[in-house]
N, C-alpha and C positions, 0 to 999 in steps of 0.2 A: 484505380482511384475512385471511379464513379460508383463502385459497388460498396464503398465504405459509407458509414453513417455520415450524413451531410451536415447535421447540426447537433452539437452536444452541449450538455450542461455539466460543468465541472464544479463539484462542491469542494471549496478550498483551493481554487486555482491559483492563488497567490502564495501557496506554500511550497515546500521543497519538492514533493512529488507532484502536486497539482500543477505547478508551473511547467514541469517537464511534459505533462500530458497536454497542456495547452499548446506549448511550442510544437510538439510533434504532430498534434491534430491539425494545426494551421499549415504545417508543412505538407500535409496530405490533402489539403484543400477543403477542410471542414470549417464550418462556422462555429465559433466557441463563445459561450457565455460562462462566466465564473461568478459564483456567489460566495461570500465570506462574511464574517461578522463585522469586518471593517469596510469592506467594499473597495479597498485600495488596490491599485494595480501592483503587480509584482515588481520588486526591485532586487537587484543582486545584493549580497552582503556588503558590498562596497558602496551601495546607494545608487548604482547605475540603473537605467531603464532600457532594456534591450529593445530593438526596433519592433520585434514581433508583438510586444505588449500593446501597441496601438491598435492591433487588429482584433483584440479581445474585448467583449462587452463586460465590463466589471460592474457587478451589482452588490449592494449591501443587503444582506438577508440573514435571517436566523434559521438554521437548519431544523431547529425544533419547532419552528412556527411556519407551517406550510403556507399560510396566507401571505407571507413576505416574498414568496417566490412562485406561487401557484400559477401566475400568468405566464411564466416561462415554459412550464412543463408541456402543454399541449403541442408546442411547436418544435420540440426536440426529438431526435431519433434515439438518443441514448443519454443516460446519466452516469457520470463517473464520480464516485464518492471517495475522496482522498483524505478526509479529515480523520485524525486519530492522534493518540499520544502514547509514547513508550513508557512514560512514568506518570504516576498519579498527579504530581505537581508539574505543570507544563512549563514552568520557568526555565527548565533545563534547555529548552530550544534556543533561547537567546545565547546561552554559552556556546552551543554548537555553532550557531550562525556566526558568532564573533570569532570562532576558532580558538576560544579560550580553553585549552586542554586542562590546565591545572584548575581553573575555575569550575569546569564541568565535573572533574573528579571530586573536588571538595564538596560541590553541591550534591552530587550523586551519593557520596558517602555520608553526608550530613543529614539530608532530608529527602533525597530523590525518591526513595521507595517507601517512605513512611505511609501508614494507613490514614485514611480519611477519618474525620471525627465521627463518632457513632451517630447514626441517624441521617448522615449526609450522603448524598450521592457522590461517588468518586468521579474523577475526571475520566477514568476508564469507562464507567457506565454511561456517562453523558456523551463523550466524544466517540468512543469506539463502537458503542451499541446504539444508544437512543437516537443520535443524530442520523445514523444510517437508516435505521428502521423507519423513522418519521419521513425521511425523504423518499424512501422506497414506497411507503404507503401512499404518499401524495402522488407519486409518479404513476402508479398503476390505477389510481382513481381519476387521473386526468384523461380527458377525451381528446385523442389526437386530432390535429387539424386535418382537413381534407387533403388526401394525397399521401398521408403516412400510413401505409398498410403493412410494412414489414414488422417482424418481431422486434420489440424495443428492448435492448439490453440495459440492465442495471448492473454496473460494474462496481464492486466493492473492493477497495484495496485493504486486504486483510494482512496476514503475516505468517511466515513459516515459523514453526516452533524451534527457535534457535537461541533465545536470549535468557532462558532460565538456567540456574537459579539467581543470576545477577538481577534480572528484572522480575518483579512479582508475578506469580502465576495468574493473577487476576487480569493482567494484560492479555494473555493468550485466551483466557476463558471468555472475556467480553468479545474478542474477535470471533471466536467460534460460535458464540451465542448469536451474534449478529448474522453470521453466515446462515445459521439454521433458521432464524426468523425470516430473513429475506427469502430463503428458499420456500418457506411455507406460504409467504405472501404471493410470490409469482406462480406457485403451483396452481393456484385457483384462477390465474389469468394467463391463458395460452398465448396471448399476444406480447407477453413479456418473458424475459429469462434472466436468471442470475448468473453472474460471472464473478468468481472469487479469486482475486489475484493475491498470491502468497509470496511476496518477496522475502529474501533473506536479508543479510546486511546490505543496506543501500549506501552507496558512496558516490562522491564526485570530487575530482582532484582540485577544482577551482571554487566551486560553491561551498563545499565542506571539506577542506583539505585535511582536517584531523581524522577523516574516515579512511584515508588512503593507506596508511600503514597497517591497521587491522585488516582492511580488505585484501591487501597484498598477502599478508600472512595466511589468511583463511582461504584465499584462492589457491595458493601453493598447496595447502593441506588438501583441498578438495581434488586438485589434479593428481596428487599422489594417491589418494584413496581410489580415484577412478582408474588409474594406471595399474595398480597392484592387483593381481588375480584374487578372486573372491575367497579362495581357499586359504589364503595367508591372513592370519589375524592382524587387524589394524585397530588403532585406537577407537575408531567409531564403532566397529563391530563388537569390540570388547565392551564398550559402554552400553550398547544395545542389549548384549547378552546379560550384563549385570542388571539392567533395567527390568528385564522380563523374568529373570531367574532368581535374583537375590533381593532386590529392594522393591518395596511396594510402590504403588502409584502415589503421585503427589496429592491428588484428591480423587474422588470418585469419577470426575469428569476428565481429568488431565493425567496423562502418562507421567512416569518418573522424569525428573529433570535430567537424568542421565541421557534420555533420548534426545532432549534438547541440545545437550553438549555434543552428542554424536552428530546431530544435524549441522551444528556450527562447524565441525571439522570436515564434513563430507559434502555439504551443499555450497556451491560457489556463491560469493557475493554478487551483487548486480549494480551496475552503473545506473543512476537515476534516469538518464536519457534512454538507456536500453529498456528500462522499466516502462517509461512513457511510451516508447515505440511499440512495445508488446501490447500494452493496453489499447492503443489505437488500432492495431491489427486485429485484436480480439473483437472489435466492433464490426468487422466485415461480415455482413450477413451470409455471404457465400461460404464462409468457413463454419458457420453455426457453432461457434465456441460457446460452451456453457459449463457451469460447475467450477470445480477447483482448477486453477492454473498455477502450477509450481514453477520454480526457477528454471528447471531444465526444459519445461514446456515453453517458457518465455524465450529462452535462448534459441530453441528450435524455431519459434515463430519468426524471430528476427534474423535467422540464418547465421547465428553465432556458434562457433565451435564449442562443443561441450568441454573441451580441454584447453581452450585458449586462455592466455594470461590476462590478468587485470590490465586494462589499458591505462597508460600513463598520461595520455592526452585526450580526454573524452571530448565529445562534441559540446560546444558552448552555444 
């Protein structure tokens, strides 16, 4: 326990992923500060306030405006950036939180993936890229308080390529662009390092019950793909062959969406609490974790079987 980061800043700690990070960090004895645009403490979709919420310092701040949180940075061992959006229009999150499956489908089909107006920055660019880069720049520019001598991680919650073509390619591009820019920033500052967490489908049976059915389906698919010998053609391997041999790339920067579909079938989903736990373990200076951390890496970090089934009763 003592080797882990002692105090962390979670950007978006009252969100789905950020709250899991806060909860798991507290369980490991860390001090936690959260910043968000509202500054409001986390509440469950039912409006409840878990007991652990009282142990987090909740601050209102704008990730794009370092002056609103600059005073926090010198005193933290690590920063975890969890802010992001799957769709350009962020209103879809309310449908998910409410468990309104039909409302989400109608919203998604009607406007969820529509492009931003010409000349306007998209939510992808602002939330997935700019907010992370601004926080990282401010973090490396901060002067650590006396006694903080360890390498300070900047953990960016990115994403595995698993959602195309349903989700626009710009979602993945902004995630990868942020990873690249953060890496360039920390490269010139040896006392800092970048950690890029790439979850697949994130689920939780109580917080987001509508995610359980697809998570179960894709978990079974991933276990089958893992169990079958590599010389036997499977849907994922066929899709990857088509992506490299038949169909061109989606863009110059992004592989064919067939690769994304193959990942969806072969990479297991991850419970949000397991994701939060893996992020906290990645902060351990003794492990010196840096660079990209995929789902299988996360499962190994938390001691979870690579072929274990989706849990029906996750930690709450």
